[in-house]
N, C-alpha and C positions, 0 to 999 in steps of 0.2 A: 874575303871570307871564303873558306873552303866549302865544298858541297856538304861534307860531314857536319861542319859547324852550323851551316844554314839549316840543316834538317833538325838538329838538336836544340837550337836556340828557342826559348819559350815565346819570343816575339813572333817568330815565324809560324809556330804552332797556332797562335791566336788568329792568324790570317787565313787558315784553311777554310776554303769555301767550296761549295758544290754549285756548279754553274746552273744546274737545273733549278736551284733555289732562288736565283736572281730574278727579280721582277724589274726589268729595265723600262724606263720611261714612266714609272709610277713613283714619284719622288717621295711620297709620304708612306709608302708601303715598307714595313719592317721585315727583315729577314733574319733568321737565327744565326748566331755566332757559334763557332765550334765549341767555345767554352760555356755556352748556355745563356749568354746575354743577348741583347737585341741591337740591331743597327739599322739606320734608315737606308733607303735605296740610294739617296744622294751620296752617302758614304761608300756605297757599294763599288762605285767606279774606282775609288782609291784602293780598296782591298783587292779588286780585280786586277789592278795594275801590279800590286805587290805579289799576287798569286802568279801572274805571268812572269814577273821578274824571277821568282823562286824557281819556276819551271824552267826558265832559261839557264839556271845554275845546274840543271840536270836532274832535279828531284822529280820523281813521279808524283803527280798531284794526288792528294788524298781522295780516296774513293773513285779515282779516275785513272786506273792503270793504263799505260800505253799499250801493254800487251795483254792477251787473254790471261786470266788468273791460272796459276799453276795448280793442277790437281793435288790435293793433299796427299794422295797415295804416293806421290813421287818422293815425299820427304820422310815417310814413316821409317824410322830405324836406319836411315841411310845418310851418308854425306849428301848434301843437296847443293845443286847449282842454282843460283838465283837468276840465271839466264838460260833457260831451257832452249833446246833447238827450235828454230822457227822455219827451217827448211829441211828438205830431204833430197838427197841425190840417189837416184835409183838406176842401177846399171842394167840396161836391157838391150845391149848392142850385139851380143854374141850370136853366132850362127847355130850353136847347139847341135853339133853333129852327133853327139851321143844319144840324142832323142830321135834320130832318124828312124822311120820315115815320116814321123809326125811333124817334123820341123823343116822339111825340105822346102815347102812353099809357104810356111807360116812361122812367124817368130814364136819362140816358146812362151813368152809372157801372155800370148793370146790363146794358148791352149786352155780349154775349159776345165774347171773343177766345180762341181755342183752347178753346172751351166753358167758359170761366170768366168771370165778370163782370170788367169793366175794374177796378173797385175792388178785387177780390180780388187781382189782379196787384200793385197798389200795397201792399196789406196784407202780401202775401207778402214783398215786399222790405223792409218795415219790421220784420218778425218778428225778434225778438232785438235790435233796435236801440232800440226804445222800449217803455215799459210801458203807455202809453195813447195811443189815437188819438181825437181829438175830431172828429166828423163834423158839419160845418155843413150842415144839410139844409134843403130848401125844397120844390121841385117834387116831387110824388109821394113825399114823405118816408116815408110809411108802407111803401112797397115796399122802401126801403133798409133800414129798421129790421127789417122782417120777414125780409129776406134774410140779415142779418148778426147780428142780436140784440145781446147785451151783450158778446161777446168774439169774437176771432178768434185761434186758437192762443194765443200768450202775451200777446196785446195786449188790454187792457180797452178797450171801445168806449163812448164817451159821445156824446150827441147834443145839439146846440143848433140853434135854428131861425132862419133868415133868411127872413122873410116877403116882403120886397121885395128884389129883386136890384139893389143900388146899388153894385156894384164889389167888388173883392177886399178893399179896406180895410174896407168896411162889413161884409163877411162875416166877416173876422177879428175885428172888434169884438164880434160876437155870442159868440165863443168866449172872451172875456176872463175871465169868472168861473171858467172851468175851467182856465186856464193857470196853472201854479205854477212852472215851470222853463223852461230853454231848450227850444225846440221847432222842429221842422220845420214849414214851411208848404208845402203841396202842392196842386196842382189834382187833383181826383178823376178827371179824364178824360185825364190824361197818364200815360205809363209812363216810369219812371226806374229805373235799375239801382241796387241796394243799394251797389255800389262807389262810385258817385257820391254817394250819400247819406253814406257813410262819409267821403268827402273833404270834403263840406260841413261835417260835424260837427267838423272840426278847428278851426273858427273860431266865435267868439261871434256874429258877424254875417257872413253869406255869402249870395251868390246864385249859382245855377248858370247858366252861360252856354253857348250853343251857337254855334259859328261857322256862318254860312250865306252862300251866294253872293249871295242877293237878300234884303236885310233889310226891304224896303218894308212887308210886313204886320206887322212886329214892332217891339219896343222895343229900340233898340241901347244897349249898355252902353259908355260911354266910361271908360277906365281911366287911372290914373297909371302910371309905370314900375314900381311895386311891385305892380300888379295890383289896386289898390283903386279902387272906383267914385268917379268925380268928377262925372259927370252922366249923364242919360239923354236919348236922342233918339227920339221917337216917330215911327214910320213915315217914315224919312228918304227924301228924294228923291235925295240925292247921297251916295255912299260910295265907299270904296276897299277892295280885297281882300275878305276874308270876315270881316266884323265879327262881334263877339260879341253875341248877342241874349238877352234875358231869357226863361228857360224857365218862370218862375213858381214855381220851387222855391227856398226860402230856409231859412236857419237864423236864428232871431231869439230875443230875450230878452224877458221879461215887461215890461221898461221901455218897449217900443215902444207900449204901450197909452196911455201918457201923451202920446206924439206923436200917436197916432190921435185923441185927444180934441180936438186943436187943428187937425186936418187940414181943409183947405178942399176943397170939392167941385170937380171938374173942370168944364170947359165942358159936358160931357155930364150933369152932375149926379151923378157917381159919385166914389167914394173909392178910390184905388188904392194898393196896397202899394208900388209902385215910387216913389211920392212919399214914403213913410215912410223908405225906406232912404237917401234923400238928406239926411235931417235926424235922424240918430240921436242919442239922448240922450248927454250926457257927452262929446261930441266924438268918439265912437267912429266907426270907419270900417267899410265893408262890403267884404269880400273877394269878388272874382269868381273862381269856380272853373269851369274848363272841363270839359265832359263828357268822360269817358274811355271811357264805354260807349255809352249812347244816351239820347236824349230823343224820345219818340214821342207827340206830341199828336194827339188824335182830334177834330179840329174839324169835319170834314165826313164824309158817309157813306163816300166812297171811301177816306178815311183808315183806316177799318176794314179794307178789303181790303189796303192797303199795310202796315199794322201786323201783320195776320195773316200775311201772306207773310213779313215780316221775322222774326217769331217762329218760324214753321215752318222757315225756312232756318237760323236760328240753332240750332234744336233738333237739326239734323242728321237730319231724317226722323222726327220724333216720331210714334209711334203709328200708323205705316203698317199697314194691315190686309190680310190675305190672305183673299179670299173666292172661292168657286168661281165661275168664269165671269166674274169682274169684273177689269178691267184697272186697276191702280193705278199712277200715275206720280208719283214723287217723294213729298214729304211730304204725307200726308193724315191727317185725324183723322175717325173715325167714332164717334159717340156710342152709348151703350148703348141697346138696343131699336130701333135703326135697321135697316131692311131694304133691301138693295140687290139688285135683280134681276140675273140673268145678262145679259151683253152690255154692261154699263155700263162707262164709262171715267171714272175719278175722278182729278183732279189734272192738273198739280201745283197745290200750294198751295190745297187745298180742305178746308174743315171742315164736317162734317155734325153737327148737334146730336143730341139724344136723341129717340127715338120718331119718326123720319122714315121716309119711304118713297120710294124712287127706282125708277121703272118700267124695264122692259127697254130696252136699246139707247139709254140716255140718257147724255149727256156733260156733266160738270160740271168746268169749268176755272177755277181761281182764283176759286172761289165761297165765300161765307160763308152757310151754311144754318143757321138757328137751330132750336130745338126744335119738334117737331110739324109740320114742313113736309111736304107731299105733292106729289111731282113725278111726272108721268105718263110714258108710254113715248115713246121717239123724240125727246126734247127735246135741244136743244143750248143750254146756258146757260154764259155766259162772263163773268167779271169782274162778277158779279151778286150782290146781297145779297137774301136772302129772310128776312123777319122771322118771328117765332113764329106758327105756325098758318097760314101762307100755303099756298095750293093752286094748282098749275099743271097744266093739262090736257096731253093728248098733243100731241106735235109742236110745242111752243112753242119759239121761238128768240129769243135776245137778240143784237142787232147791236152791235158794239163800236166800229167806226170811223166817224167823221162823214163825210158825203158831200162836204162842201166845205171846212170849216175844218180847220186843222192839228191842233187839239185839241178835246176834247169840252167843250161848254158845258152847264151844268145850272142849273136855277132854284133860287136860294137866297133865302129871304125875299122872294119876289115879283119878283126880278130875275135876269137871266142872269149866270152866273158862269163864268169860264174855269177849268176844273179843272186845267189844265196837263198833262193826260194825253192821250196820243195815242189811247188806247183806254179804254173804260169801258162796262159793260153797264147793267143796270137796277137800281133799288132798289125792292123790293116790300115794302110795309108789312104789319103783322101782320093775319092773317085775310083778306087780299085774295084774290080768286079770279080766275085768268086761265084762260079757257076754251081749248079745243083750237085749235091752228092759228094762234095769235096771233104777231105779230112786234113786239118791243119795241125801239125805237131807242135809240141811245147816250144815256146820262144821264137817261133817263126815270124818273120816280118815280110809284109807285102808292100812294095813301093807304090807311090801314088800313080793312079791310072793303069796299073798292071791288070791284065785280064787272065784269070785262071780257068782253064777249060773244065768241063763237067767231069766229075768222078776222080779227080786227081788226088794223090796222096802227097801233100806238100811237106817235105821234111827240111828243106833249106830255104833261106831267104830268096824271094823273087824280086829282082830289081828291074827287070824289063820284060 
């Protein structure tokens, strides 16, 4: 008898039982039948045997699902997969050179947003959706393992190593021995809302897409009328409207590893997941799902400021603090053990980490201040990031508007890069020391441990 026949046959429906209703060892006790009749406990053993037999045929027992129930929201108005992902593969191996100096000594997934590591935000969205997350680690991997250990809430954490960063496809291949079921594939430095993950989980193969006005830095997803992927266009020069671009978030099945084994390297010598989803096994197609909430990639230092502001605004004024003699404007977070002296102005959109100190009459506007930072008196810092343990003397100012160009340019991997921002302050690395009276010009970066003498006008990056 086939599984489908077993499930539909009325005799098998009559044997549905719930084990919590069995009263074993009490022969005369009666227990309810699914059809409304009664049976003795003596007969229960026979029905228990039949239930076990049916379960062996592969049917999930009535009222006893093997997996957690699928949220109803996953199925509303969409094609649904009855086997939602039970695992997530999260790529956290990269060295993240574009976010220097913040990631010289610390992996990007551990950089804080609202005083929580970026990776923690991702795991929070996955909590309750998957049983296991496989972290593909590489750069400074011991820090990630030390920070998160073997579990996060309901999620078991496993680790595999990518020693050489050769693309997302290569990173995914390292996770192959750990993957058993359908899984999410996510970038460890992007923030995606659980509602969008739920929508992805409605399909066996799916990619999350985000409409953007300018797709030139991205991979564009070209779709058929049903919303299935037909081809990808990398960094297009010509486009119309707001095309859908790849966010790097997927739902995939274990069969993709057979495709990975045959994948050819790109001209850059890398293996990319977007090449896999164009050649899925068994003629399957990849559904493109539009973001309904947000996609927040943290690819550059200033993206931390933008993402922090977005999350603070979305929170509706999360954790604003009232302190004697301190003016707080809008959404501000102040970490435990942090001292803010009277006369200071904080906010809007400012986060202070733990065990910091801010001197009297200092203003912090749209700043991200990490743990252990010391800021002197009379400072004015705006749109500035200060990494762990940095120290700023009295009367230091960051300038945010470029003198000539319409937007701020900053050095990325040795070359000038247009940030697209009209204003931007400085990025100060961990344990750097800025002496009193300095002026830091827009987009300037100070490398970890660098010391800037008093009164300097800093117009270019300081790397040593």
